[in-house]
Legacy VTK file of the C-alpha trace (Angstrom):
# vtk DataFile Version 3.0
C-alpha trace
ASCII
DATASET POLYDATA
POINTS 783 float
81.833 113.751 -20.151
81.589 112.672 -16.544
82.859 109.130 -15.593
79.344 107.550 -14.570
77.799 108.461 -17.833
77.100 105.937 -20.429
77.356 106.142 -24.371
73.518 106.330 -26.004
74.649 105.975 -29.164
72.525 103.038 -29.390
69.321 105.411 -29.561
70.449 107.253 -32.530
71.485 107.021 -35.708
75.084 105.535 -36.444
77.243 108.301 -36.233
80.591 108.705 -38.480
83.569 107.289 -36.146
85.275 109.829 -34.472
86.188 112.604 -37.194
86.473 110.350 -40.403
85.445 111.865 -43.562
83.078 109.466 -45.552
82.067 109.208 -48.892
78.147 109.525 -47.681
79.169 113.022 -46.193
79.870 114.139 -49.712
76.339 112.546 -50.940
74.992 114.480 -48.046
76.509 118.000 -48.896
75.696 117.241 -52.515
71.825 116.701 -51.830
71.565 119.538 -49.399
72.697 121.903 -52.169
71.340 119.682 -55.382
69.170 122.697 -56.538
72.399 124.469 -56.785
74.212 122.214 -58.992
71.051 121.642 -61.069
70.716 125.706 -61.697
74.445 125.683 -62.601
74.330 123.094 -65.135
71.394 124.544 -66.835
72.693 127.744 -66.942
76.176 126.715 -68.256
74.610 124.292 -71.013
72.487 127.364 -71.687
75.560 129.401 -72.166
77.055 126.593 -74.147
74.509 126.366 -76.631
74.329 129.966 -77.254
78.092 130.168 -77.520
77.939 127.356 -80.054
75.376 129.399 -82.065
77.267 132.889 -81.902
80.762 131.371 -82.936
81.607 131.372 -86.459
82.096 128.319 -88.234
85.591 127.082 -89.464
86.340 124.340 -91.802
89.461 122.418 -92.087
91.208 120.912 -94.981
93.927 118.594 -95.258
96.434 117.790 -97.933
99.288 115.123 -97.501
102.803 115.497 -98.957
105.856 113.190 -99.228
108.913 114.533 -98.430
112.155 112.729 -99.057
115.572 113.207 -98.461
117.845 113.719 -101.402
120.814 111.086 -101.256
124.271 110.506 -102.773
123.815 107.423 -104.794
127.499 106.742 -104.542
127.372 103.791 -102.410
124.290 102.296 -100.221
126.208 102.599 -97.044
127.018 106.249 -97.585
123.427 106.756 -98.581
122.521 105.022 -95.390
124.500 107.233 -93.206
123.745 110.719 -95.009
119.799 109.883 -94.288
121.137 109.061 -90.689
122.549 112.288 -89.578
120.973 114.530 -91.840
117.288 113.416 -91.530
116.332 115.461 -88.326
117.741 118.863 -89.542
116.636 118.487 -92.801
112.934 117.670 -92.049
112.734 120.131 -89.640
114.102 122.938 -92.094
111.075 122.027 -94.264
108.500 122.020 -91.561
109.929 125.407 -90.419
110.132 126.505 -94.303
106.540 126.212 -94.643
105.872 128.695 -92.117
107.945 131.213 -93.453
106.549 134.662 -94.566
108.129 134.195 -98.281
106.471 131.226 -99.034
103.223 132.835 -97.799
103.869 135.736 -100.186
104.485 133.251 -103.200
101.183 131.588 -102.330
99.372 134.800 -102.175
100.839 135.752 -105.541
100.257 132.301 -107.235
96.771 132.022 -105.856
95.953 135.791 -106.633
94.359 135.903 -103.065
94.223 139.929 -103.071
91.724 139.498 -105.871
89.820 136.673 -104.256
86.396 138.298 -103.008
86.175 135.196 -100.184
90.123 136.032 -98.772
89.652 139.654 -99.722
86.261 141.091 -100.396
87.166 144.343 -99.822
90.119 144.687 -101.935
89.023 142.558 -104.624
86.513 145.511 -106.131
89.827 147.621 -107.095
90.481 145.056 -109.277
88.770 144.051 -112.695
87.307 140.858 -113.079
89.559 139.905 -116.064
92.395 141.772 -114.781
95.403 139.543 -113.502
97.185 139.922 -110.236
100.635 140.289 -112.226
99.079 143.553 -114.265
98.748 144.930 -110.869
101.755 143.833 -109.264
103.434 147.020 -109.108
100.550 148.915 -107.602
100.697 146.271 -104.608
101.621 147.725 -101.422
104.673 145.733 -99.788
103.206 146.055 -96.085
99.600 145.151 -97.848
101.091 141.560 -98.821
103.010 141.188 -95.720
99.800 141.822 -93.652
97.931 139.461 -96.182
101.162 137.046 -95.831
101.017 137.107 -91.631
97.079 136.456 -92.235
97.557 133.450 -94.060
100.094 131.511 -92.066
97.468 132.313 -89.146
95.533 129.594 -90.387
98.302 127.037 -91.206
99.150 124.271 -89.403
101.888 121.353 -90.399
101.947 118.152 -88.613
104.412 115.357 -89.706
103.101 111.958 -89.310
105.260 110.146 -86.997
107.688 107.298 -88.174
106.738 108.180 -92.038
107.945 110.999 -94.545
104.598 112.105 -94.781
103.407 115.780 -93.622
99.761 117.144 -93.226
99.263 120.637 -94.389
96.045 121.676 -92.502
94.326 125.013 -93.458
91.766 126.462 -91.063
89.494 129.012 -92.623
85.711 130.260 -92.451
85.118 129.320 -95.864
85.490 125.586 -97.018
86.799 126.798 -100.274
89.477 128.849 -99.254
90.671 126.331 -96.823
90.903 123.719 -99.584
92.031 126.440 -101.977
95.180 127.266 -99.408
95.846 123.778 -98.419
96.821 122.952 -101.855
98.366 126.248 -102.926
100.619 125.872 -100.295
101.641 122.152 -100.904
101.929 122.894 -104.759
103.945 126.623 -104.230
106.498 124.350 -101.923
107.197 121.861 -104.327
107.845 124.730 -107.225
110.000 126.339 -104.695
111.789 123.534 -103.545
112.715 122.804 -107.648
113.579 126.245 -108.202
115.863 126.337 -105.345
117.911 123.298 -106.370
118.129 124.851 -109.988
119.584 128.260 -108.975
122.381 126.227 -106.949
123.385 124.569 -110.238
123.037 127.484 -112.213
125.335 129.740 -110.271
128.071 127.118 -110.926
127.331 127.708 -114.461
127.290 131.041 -114.513
130.968 131.929 -113.279
132.171 129.387 -115.643
130.508 131.020 -118.344
131.745 134.287 -117.369
135.331 132.972 -116.826
135.260 131.532 -120.176
134.074 134.881 -121.956
137.176 136.524 -120.294
139.534 134.059 -121.389
138.207 134.579 -125.017
138.392 138.050 -125.136
141.906 137.691 -123.558
143.113 135.181 -126.484
141.918 137.459 -128.965
143.594 140.065 -127.975
147.233 138.312 -127.278
146.475 136.655 -130.935
146.046 140.432 -132.250
149.079 141.631 -130.526
150.980 138.535 -131.442
150.284 139.200 -135.351
151.032 142.995 -134.838
154.117 142.439 -133.223
155.444 139.836 -135.700
154.624 142.438 -138.582
156.490 145.231 -136.982
159.601 143.627 -136.069
159.674 140.882 -138.699
160.416 138.101 -136.062
161.077 134.666 -136.814
160.744 131.836 -134.361
163.686 130.791 -132.639
163.834 127.347 -134.148
163.431 128.496 -137.446
166.250 131.300 -137.823
168.532 128.457 -136.157
168.376 129.831 -132.471
169.762 128.041 -129.618
166.298 126.675 -127.952
167.875 124.233 -125.754
169.825 127.405 -123.847
169.205 127.593 -119.912
167.231 130.728 -120.264
164.734 129.701 -122.994
164.466 126.353 -121.166
163.902 127.854 -117.871
161.152 130.290 -119.436
159.496 127.392 -121.128
159.446 125.429 -117.795
158.047 128.559 -116.098
155.430 129.158 -118.781
154.030 125.476 -118.412
154.308 126.217 -114.578
152.406 129.265 -114.994
149.854 127.527 -116.962
149.641 124.754 -114.575
149.250 127.295 -111.736
146.757 129.196 -113.522
144.680 126.584 -113.986
145.017 125.125 -110.657
144.186 128.583 -109.558
140.624 128.757 -111.111
140.048 125.221 -110.192
140.383 125.984 -107.006
138.575 128.883 -107.221
135.792 127.270 -108.911
135.515 124.653 -106.062
135.725 127.462 -103.637
132.805 129.475 -104.802
130.778 125.864 -105.258
131.454 125.156 -101.525
130.219 128.608 -100.575
127.122 128.269 -102.771
126.234 124.792 -102.078
123.855 123.035 -99.777
125.863 121.327 -96.563
124.316 117.766 -98.001
126.105 118.526 -101.048
129.132 119.361 -99.590
129.286 116.131 -97.145
128.202 113.827 -99.753
132.011 112.387 -100.442
133.021 113.328 -96.719
135.707 110.819 -96.241
135.844 108.431 -93.159
136.302 109.680 -89.645
135.004 111.010 -86.454
131.953 112.417 -88.615
131.175 108.872 -90.161
131.667 107.511 -86.950
129.096 109.584 -85.238
126.617 109.197 -88.139
126.961 105.318 -87.881
126.446 105.693 -83.762
123.252 107.915 -84.465
121.731 105.525 -86.846
122.549 102.474 -84.711
120.560 104.233 -81.557
118.047 105.182 -83.959
117.695 101.903 -85.027
117.693 100.597 -81.448
114.885 102.918 -80.519
112.907 102.107 -83.252
112.944 98.049 -82.379
112.585 98.868 -78.781
109.502 101.552 -79.350
107.402 98.523 -80.655
108.006 96.752 -77.263
108.325 99.624 -74.657
106.432 102.867 -74.399
108.271 105.827 -74.937
107.682 107.126 -71.275
109.581 104.199 -70.232
112.880 105.226 -68.290
115.347 102.859 -70.519
113.253 104.481 -73.793
113.595 108.257 -72.349
117.289 107.537 -71.325
117.792 105.701 -74.965
116.266 109.097 -76.296
118.327 111.359 -74.281
121.244 109.212 -76.018
119.833 109.673 -78.991
119.237 113.600 -78.640
123.048 114.228 -77.206
124.499 111.952 -79.980
122.601 114.219 -82.698
123.913 117.660 -81.059
127.076 116.016 -81.391
126.711 114.754 -84.726
125.364 118.627 -85.577
128.611 120.002 -84.200
130.823 117.602 -86.190
128.961 118.378 -89.109
129.183 122.319 -88.757
133.008 121.190 -87.982
133.325 119.316 -90.947
131.369 122.125 -93.377
133.579 124.616 -91.941
136.768 122.686 -92.585
135.760 121.770 -95.928
135.192 125.785 -96.477
138.289 126.534 -94.922
140.278 124.128 -96.915
138.766 125.245 -100.344
139.357 128.964 -99.487
143.059 127.898 -98.215
143.808 125.535 -101.505
142.374 128.794 -103.412
144.640 130.908 -101.809
147.520 128.812 -102.242
146.562 128.581 -105.888
146.215 132.208 -106.191
149.804 132.953 -104.433
151.391 130.215 -106.502
149.985 131.806 -109.681
151.082 135.367 -108.382
154.493 133.890 -107.584
154.712 132.234 -111.059
153.670 135.779 -112.720
156.344 137.436 -110.954
158.962 134.679 -111.708
157.739 134.563 -115.383
158.176 138.207 -116.034
161.416 138.264 -114.189
162.585 135.692 -116.769
161.150 137.485 -119.281
163.677 140.030 -118.583
166.407 138.121 -118.731
165.375 136.397 -122.143
164.773 139.888 -123.667
168.165 140.552 -122.723
169.446 137.966 -124.909
166.840 138.087 -127.936
164.278 140.631 -126.663
162.478 140.487 -129.721
162.147 136.721 -130.123
161.214 136.246 -126.536
158.387 138.861 -126.622
157.232 136.666 -129.730
157.493 133.426 -127.709
156.099 135.114 -125.004
152.983 136.061 -126.859
152.527 132.314 -128.142
152.863 131.168 -124.751
150.465 133.517 -123.470
147.956 132.428 -126.277
148.589 128.615 -125.685
148.091 128.887 -121.962
145.052 130.792 -122.348
143.876 128.344 -124.826
144.534 125.361 -122.318
142.724 127.139 -119.621
139.810 127.610 -122.013
139.208 123.974 -123.023
139.422 123.246 -119.352
136.862 125.845 -118.434
134.589 124.678 -121.520
134.879 120.935 -120.358
133.925 121.939 -116.989
130.778 124.180 -117.881
129.627 121.039 -120.058
129.670 119.059 -117.185
127.724 121.467 -115.273
125.249 121.725 -118.222
124.664 118.207 -117.950
124.186 117.939 -114.185
121.652 120.663 -114.749
119.874 118.470 -117.178
119.967 115.578 -114.946
118.330 117.314 -112.173
115.148 118.466 -114.268
115.369 114.720 -115.301
115.363 113.392 -111.556
111.857 112.765 -109.797
111.088 115.598 -107.138
111.481 114.670 -103.467
108.343 116.272 -102.346
105.127 115.261 -103.771
101.456 115.664 -103.067
99.901 112.250 -101.976
96.411 113.426 -101.293
95.023 116.880 -102.210
92.739 118.671 -99.891
89.323 118.595 -100.823
86.543 120.929 -99.902
85.270 120.235 -96.502
81.620 119.646 -96.101
80.934 120.169 -92.466
82.679 122.721 -89.653
84.822 120.980 -87.547
84.980 123.847 -85.113
83.015 124.699 -83.030
81.628 121.484 -81.728
78.419 121.375 -79.737
79.385 118.225 -78.182
82.530 119.671 -76.665
80.582 123.185 -75.715
78.520 121.207 -73.695
80.893 118.740 -72.121
83.244 121.713 -71.430
79.856 123.688 -69.972
79.260 120.554 -67.600
82.727 120.174 -66.407
82.772 124.032 -65.435
79.345 124.029 -63.880
80.384 121.400 -61.824
83.603 122.511 -60.636
81.931 125.825 -59.993
79.148 124.469 -57.995
81.740 122.097 -56.159
83.631 125.250 -55.403
80.613 127.187 -54.218
79.363 124.286 -52.111
82.723 123.802 -50.467
82.603 127.724 -49.713
78.940 127.695 -48.724
80.019 124.667 -45.978
83.027 126.104 -45.072
81.436 129.462 -44.073
78.368 127.644 -42.397
79.538 127.296 -38.838
75.847 126.198 -37.841
74.859 122.902 -35.926
73.263 120.660 -38.156
73.380 117.047 -37.536
73.513 114.328 -34.430
77.018 113.529 -35.780
78.195 117.079 -35.885
77.349 117.822 -32.431
78.660 114.755 -30.540
82.137 115.294 -32.493
81.739 119.181 -31.600
81.398 119.067 -27.984
82.196 115.023 -27.448
78.682 114.765 -25.251
76.233 112.236 -26.020
73.276 113.224 -28.383
70.797 111.813 -26.139
67.527 112.475 -28.472
66.845 113.695 -31.812
63.671 115.364 -31.687
62.263 115.416 -35.479
61.081 118.725 -37.315
57.071 118.628 -37.292
56.409 121.779 -39.222
54.487 121.756 -42.745
57.322 123.990 -44.706
60.570 122.818 -44.526
62.746 125.052 -43.525
66.429 125.472 -45.209
68.921 126.217 -42.454
69.113 129.572 -40.985
65.995 130.335 -43.083
62.600 129.689 -41.207
59.009 130.442 -40.922
58.021 129.516 -37.230
57.378 126.552 -35.196
55.347 125.470 -32.682
58.545 125.281 -29.986
58.188 128.476 -28.094
57.930 132.074 -27.942
61.947 132.716 -28.038
63.554 135.025 -25.828
63.930 138.939 -25.062
66.647 139.114 -22.378
68.104 142.460 -23.850
71.715 141.501 -22.905
73.294 142.480 -26.167
73.946 138.780 -27.127
73.725 138.291 -30.770
73.810 134.003 -30.355
72.060 132.398 -33.198
71.491 134.860 -35.627
67.944 136.203 -36.400
65.173 134.450 -34.500
62.591 136.904 -35.155
62.065 135.800 -38.737
61.717 131.996 -37.515
59.378 132.103 -34.049
56.848 134.704 -34.239
55.058 134.831 -30.972
51.574 133.104 -31.273
52.475 131.652 -35.042
52.385 127.984 -34.973
52.857 126.177 -38.294
52.319 122.125 -38.108
52.852 119.155 -40.198
49.273 118.630 -42.111
49.784 114.750 -41.109
50.291 115.878 -37.467
47.443 118.377 -37.469
44.907 115.893 -38.953
45.243 113.933 -35.363
45.659 117.190 -33.632
43.427 119.801 -32.095
43.695 123.223 -33.340
45.779 125.454 -32.165
48.163 122.995 -30.284
52.002 122.832 -30.539
54.628 120.545 -29.898
54.204 120.949 -26.181
52.506 118.117 -24.401
52.113 116.097 -27.796
53.429 112.965 -25.906
50.216 113.375 -23.916
47.769 114.458 -26.407
49.196 112.175 -29.214
51.494 109.416 -27.664
51.676 107.162 -30.825
53.222 110.239 -33.245
56.756 109.636 -33.893
57.763 112.975 -32.005
56.319 111.376 -28.717
58.612 108.579 -29.195
61.429 110.492 -29.784
60.836 112.183 -26.190
60.567 108.517 -24.894
64.054 108.033 -26.534
65.020 110.812 -24.699
63.717 109.431 -21.515
65.778 106.010 -21.734
68.593 107.832 -22.248
68.594 109.632 -19.238
67.986 107.061 -17.134
70.591 105.331 -18.656
73.266 108.226 -18.832
74.656 107.814 -15.544
75.027 104.884 -13.011
73.630 106.945 -10.097
70.177 107.543 -9.152
69.190 109.958 -11.523
66.445 112.687 -9.650
67.127 116.137 -10.262
67.685 117.207 -14.197
67.912 120.758 -15.604
67.268 121.739 -18.931
68.754 124.497 -20.963
69.956 125.784 -24.316
72.924 128.125 -25.437
70.535 130.869 -26.877
66.927 131.490 -26.554
64.638 129.635 -29.036
66.036 126.311 -29.093
62.817 124.577 -27.480
64.164 123.936 -24.012
60.616 124.767 -22.513
59.042 122.217 -25.114
61.718 119.733 -24.352
61.136 120.229 -20.282
57.113 119.944 -20.923
57.587 116.702 -22.626
60.456 115.026 -20.871
57.944 115.843 -17.955
55.025 114.294 -19.426
57.205 110.962 -20.574
58.821 110.589 -17.116
55.043 110.918 -15.610
53.890 108.206 -18.137
56.294 105.713 -16.263
53.993 106.180 -13.153
56.598 108.150 -11.221
55.450 111.325 -9.375
57.039 114.109 -11.492
57.738 117.958 -10.480
58.395 120.511 -13.354
59.793 123.539 -12.042
59.777 126.786 -14.526
63.273 128.404 -13.313
63.177 130.734 -15.830
62.846 133.994 -13.846
63.173 135.852 -17.013
60.848 134.699 -19.428
58.938 132.091 -17.921
56.496 130.295 -20.424
55.352 126.908 -18.564
52.123 128.308 -16.836
50.954 129.337 -20.450
51.936 125.452 -21.637
49.677 124.286 -18.467
47.431 127.162 -18.500
47.790 127.617 -14.903
47.997 130.813 -13.049
51.426 132.752 -12.771
50.493 134.538 -9.524
52.487 132.792 -7.136
55.325 130.507 -7.793
59.151 129.422 -7.510
60.011 133.350 -7.058
57.913 133.235 -3.674
59.477 130.163 -2.424
62.791 131.510 -2.772
61.866 135.195 -1.555
60.118 133.230 1.571
56.789 134.709 0.591
55.033 131.048 0.024
55.460 127.597 0.764
56.013 125.308 -1.607
52.741 123.215 -1.568
50.863 126.571 -1.719
52.409 127.273 -5.364
52.034 123.616 -6.544
49.623 123.048 -9.077
48.210 119.941 -10.918
49.231 119.847 -14.444
46.169 117.841 -16.129
48.630 115.541 -16.545
48.601 111.946 -14.486
51.674 111.911 -11.657
52.582 115.155 -13.262
52.767 118.555 -10.859
53.713 121.909 -12.041
55.596 125.083 -10.259
55.592 128.282 -12.466
58.104 130.880 -11.935
55.805 133.496 -10.424
56.322 137.052 -10.750
59.358 138.281 -12.655
61.923 139.446 -9.910
64.558 141.953 -10.474
67.473 139.860 -8.904
66.845 136.151 -10.813
70.663 135.451 -10.285
70.946 135.822 -7.015
67.739 134.238 -6.147
68.668 131.064 -8.046
71.909 131.225 -6.470
70.574 131.707 -2.954
70.296 128.739 -0.239
66.917 128.726 -0.414
66.986 127.398 -3.671
69.050 124.375 -2.386
66.426 123.731 0.492
63.798 123.779 -2.338
65.410 121.253 -4.127
65.611 119.103 -1.193
62.115 119.695 -0.322
61.049 118.392 -3.928
63.475 115.435 -4.169
62.055 114.188 -0.855
58.349 114.834 -2.126
58.639 113.634 -5.803
60.714 110.815 -7.688
61.812 113.225 -10.437
62.402 116.725 -10.321
62.962 118.820 -13.609
63.984 122.715 -13.930
63.242 124.567 -16.942
66.389 127.148 -16.797
67.143 130.352 -19.060
69.806 130.067 -21.745
73.525 129.850 -20.661
75.020 132.371 -22.709
73.160 135.575 -22.218
72.424 134.916 -18.327
74.363 133.339 -15.403
71.153 131.387 -13.953
71.832 127.782 -15.578
75.163 127.818 -13.708
74.168 128.086 -10.080
71.346 125.851 -10.828
73.328 123.418 -12.901
75.501 122.951 -9.201
72.256 121.515 -7.714
70.763 119.137 -9.962
72.301 115.320 -11.202
73.099 116.743 -14.608
72.163 119.233 -17.047
70.324 118.463 -20.561
71.629 120.978 -23.659
69.091 121.550 -26.265
70.408 122.579 -29.323
68.516 123.710 -32.543
69.744 121.934 -35.629
70.854 124.696 -38.436
70.163 127.674 -36.106
72.527 127.646 -33.213
76.308 128.308 -33.956
79.277 126.020 -33.329
80.533 128.969 -31.349
77.613 129.085 -29.074
77.794 125.439 -28.275
81.375 125.518 -27.731
81.166 128.514 -25.581
78.034 127.009 -23.502
80.470 123.654 -23.196
82.972 125.946 -21.594
81.042 127.740 -19.290
79.782 124.635 -17.878
83.103 122.877 -17.812
84.703 126.294 -15.991
81.981 126.036 -13.357
82.460 121.957 -12.955
78.695 121.095 -14.130
78.008 117.792 -14.997
76.073 117.676 -18.331
74.420 114.518 -19.315
74.116 115.194 -22.981
72.308 117.185 -25.694
69.064 117.092 -27.476
68.816 118.299 -30.843
65.572 119.871 -31.755
63.928 120.335 -34.867
65.908 117.997 -37.194
65.142 117.567 -40.370
65.798 113.739 -41.043
64.817 113.738 -45.286
67.258 116.793 -45.496
70.996 116.981 -45.511
71.537 113.597 -43.421
73.133 110.024 -44.447
71.433 106.904 -44.018
68.054 106.504 -42.685
66.778 107.841 -39.097
65.169 106.511 -36.163
62.539 108.923 -36.749
61.781 107.862 -40.166
61.874 104.144 -38.944
59.385 105.110 -36.118
57.521 107.110 -38.466
56.880 104.225 -40.643
55.997 101.502 -38.276
53.599 103.736 -36.675
51.971 104.797 -39.464
51.308 100.899 -40.607
49.966 100.495 -37.071
47.941 103.377 -37.266
46.204 101.865 -40.739
45.926 98.421 -38.868
44.177 99.714 -36.160
41.705 102.033 -38.475
41.010 98.694 -40.271
40.290 96.895 -37.117
37.948 99.530 -35.748
36.145 99.571 -39.431
35.363 95.723 -39.088
LINES 1 784
783 0 1 2 3 4 5 6 7 8 9 10 11 12 13 14 15 16 17 18 19 20 21 22 23 24 25 26 27 28 29 30 31 32 33 34 35 36 37 38 39 40 41 42 43 44 45 46 47 48 49 50 51 52 53 54 55 56 57 58 59 60 61 62 63 64 65 66 67 68 69 70 71 72 73 74 75 76 77 78 79 80 81 82 83 84 85 86 87 88 89 90 91 92 93 94 95 96 97 98 99 100 101 102 103 104 105 106 107 108 109 110 111 112 113 114 115 116 117 118 119 120 121 122 123 124 125 126 127 128 129 130 131 132 133 134 135 136 137 138 139 140 141 142 143 144 145 146 147 148 149 150 151 152 153 154 155 156 157 158 159 160 161 162 163 164 165 166 167 168 169 170 171 172 173 174 175 176 177 178 179 180 181 182 183 184 185 186 187 188 189 190 191 192 193 194 195 196 197 198 199 200 201 202 203 204 205 206 207 208 209 210 211 212 213 214 215 216 217 218 219 220 221 222 223 224 225 226 227 228 229 230 231 232 233 234 235 236 237 238 239 240 241 242 243 244 245 246 247 248 249 250 251 252 253 254 255 256 257 258 259 260 261 262 263 264 265 266 267 268 269 270 271 272 273 274 275 276 277 278 279 280 281 282 283 284 285 286 287 288 289 290 291 292 293 294 295 296 297 298 299 300 301 302 303 304 305 306 307 308 309 310 311 312 313 314 315 316 317 318 319 320 321 322 323 324 325 326 327 328 329 330 331 332 333 334 335 336 337 338 339 340 341 342 343 344 345 346 347 348 349 350 351 352 353 354 355 356 357 358 359 360 361 362 363 364 365 366 367 368 369 370 371 372 373 374 375 376 377 378 379 380 381 382 383 384 385 386 387 388 389 390 391 392 393 394 395 396 397 398 399 400 401 402 403 404 405 406 407 408 409 410 411 412 413 414 415 416 417 418 419 420 421 422 423 424 425 426 427 428 429 430 431 432 433 434 435 436 437 438 439 440 441 442 443 444 445 446 447 448 449 450 451 452 453 454 455 456 457 458 459 460 461 462 463 464 465 466 467 468 469 470 471 472 473 474 475 476 477 478 479 480 481 482 483 484 485 486 487 488 489 490 491 492 493 494 495 496 497 498 499 500 501 502 503 504 505 506 507 508 509 510 511 512 513 514 515 516 517 518 519 520 521 522 523 524 525 526 527 528 529 530 531 532 533 534 535 536 537 538 539 540 541 542 543 544 545 546 547 548 549 550 551 552 553 554 555 556 557 558 559 560 561 562 563 564 565 566 567 568 569 570 571 572 573 574 575 576 577 578 579 580 581 582 583 584 585 586 587 588 589 590 591 592 593 594 595 596 597 598 599 600 601 602 603 604 605 606 607 608 609 610 611 612 613 614 615 616 617 618 619 620 621 622 623 624 625 626 627 628 629 630 631 632 633 634 635 636 637 638 639 640 641 642 643 644 645 646 647 648 649 650 651 652 653 654 655 656 657 658 659 660 661 662 663 664 665 666 667 668 669 670 671 672 673 674 675 676 677 678 679 680 681 682 683 684 685 686 687 688 689 690 691 692 693 694 695 696 697 698 699 700 701 702 703 704 705 706 707 708 709 710 711 712 713 714 715 716 717 718 719 720 721 722 723 724 725 726 727 728 729 730 731 732 733 734 735 736 737 738 739 740 741 742 743 744 745 746 747 748 749 750 751 752 753 754 755 756 757 758 759 760 761 762 763 764 765 766 767 768 769 770 771 772 773 774 775 776 777 778 779 780 781 782
């Protein structure tokens, strides 16, 4: 921008400061594409309704269970510690069992789902209406049952209620009856399964003791028979009755060994029973009586951390850093506790196995020692000792039998107590048959459709705006080239054109230079020669067939005439020096430069100045048609020295305005405009007239405006809003800068203030003001 140029933004709408993006710019873009947003919204909501109508209705049934952990009742402190360290893995195990295939198959068998016409309509016809599932149990294919189990698990959802022992069992199905049936079925079958698991654990110990007792009974009977047969065969009498020395060392040793053997066998049976019980018992039962140590300390630590977390949870949110750190400590303590639990269980089982092995080795050792001692006793009194041995063996087995019978009685009592205890899993709320589906939701579908439509429309709008390289607003034009926008000429066409798609306007005929340039897109669809579409409000006060050319002279009170007077004012104030010669050009053909030249000349003449308008477009001249004068002689003749300037000077019909047409088309227009004769002509014109306006060709297709621009006080670049590309305007700026041509500013033609522009434009202000003035004038005339 030249140093002596002045800003002219006071004549325009207030532009956005610099390149700052404002909220109003978003509203401008949305307003320009509001039809796209509405269409996408309607389409998305329609698809949402169709999807709602086409989607299968799903029903949800909820059952609530209370799952409590079975604790040891030895002491309140042990019960609290057991709950602290066993709660998380115990409850997670219960939740996982709900999703197991084994439980699903139990539910199918219990509810006879393969016979249910709702669950399995195809298979149900193969069963009799009165036959039960068990009658066909042998015929049911295992793979079919497994497939049905996976299908049943697909609709099951287990959700624990935080900070409680309650669990929601949710089942989703297309049938409301089936959803309620399966939700209740899973709850009931799980309770039965849990009770069966506890009874099975107690029954394993009872079975082992019973088998051992039966074995001992058989051995005692066999030994008694052997003793009776032996005594009859050898007619032996007990040593004490025969006067034998029962106090001999050998006999005493044998008696002591027999007593030790009895204790060893009893100890072995007891250790083996405990070892098998430890192997088949739950971890909780193994650790019920676990003594003090690191495990108990870790339990207390976890309990204290969880109690601290629960207390702070009422004050802080879980996302609070301190709460996250405390939660991490709890998880780490639980992991360490789990490690200690596994280690403790392994130690208990290892200790039980070691005790059993030691008892077994001791029994074996005692057996071998007893056998050796028997040999020694037999040497003394083989018959008596054999007899006594049989009696000892019988006595030993009787004592062992009595101990096992006592343990079996204890196991039976424990089993009976287990049956009398209240189950730790109970149904709180049974599932009811749902009355209405929960999916699909019309409200959610409409909401998702709205969100998707808005997101898609915003993406498309962003894409269109990003790909659209045309200049559309004065703010954009000023930011693009850095030159002031001297005036904004409104679009007066009847049909509001969309950017890039026009219908033809009263701005001129366009150009056909034939240089191969493709600037500005398709102008043929926008500017058809001779076709002029006007605003009905303007045409009501205009003679038929007239265009925007000379409109300040024909209708000086129209808003568009005021826009040209704004251009006049901006030009006079654009430089501190005396402005006498101005050339008008554009980037590409069809941007309204000829209409701008003619109307600017009219408003300049209306100031009372002598104005000369010269058609310097030697390739596609049009000013002679606008002013309806002959083009036989003109500027070409003056530059070719075949005529004097006074000979080609024509009155325009507008006071104080004269016209020099282009004349015949020359073969070398660029050379003529760059010749010295052109400089002499400009000197002649400035000496005779107060203001000289030159209408030059577009700057991108040809180089004619460049030599002319070096002769004038400044150049005005016309830009067609919504037609010319940014690249074209920038290319024009670069050409002028390269040739050091002074540019006074730009004129934005065909601007549609009502579409895609933020705020209220000066054109709208002028239009409202002059409409009111015309109404008042009409009223005064009528009076």
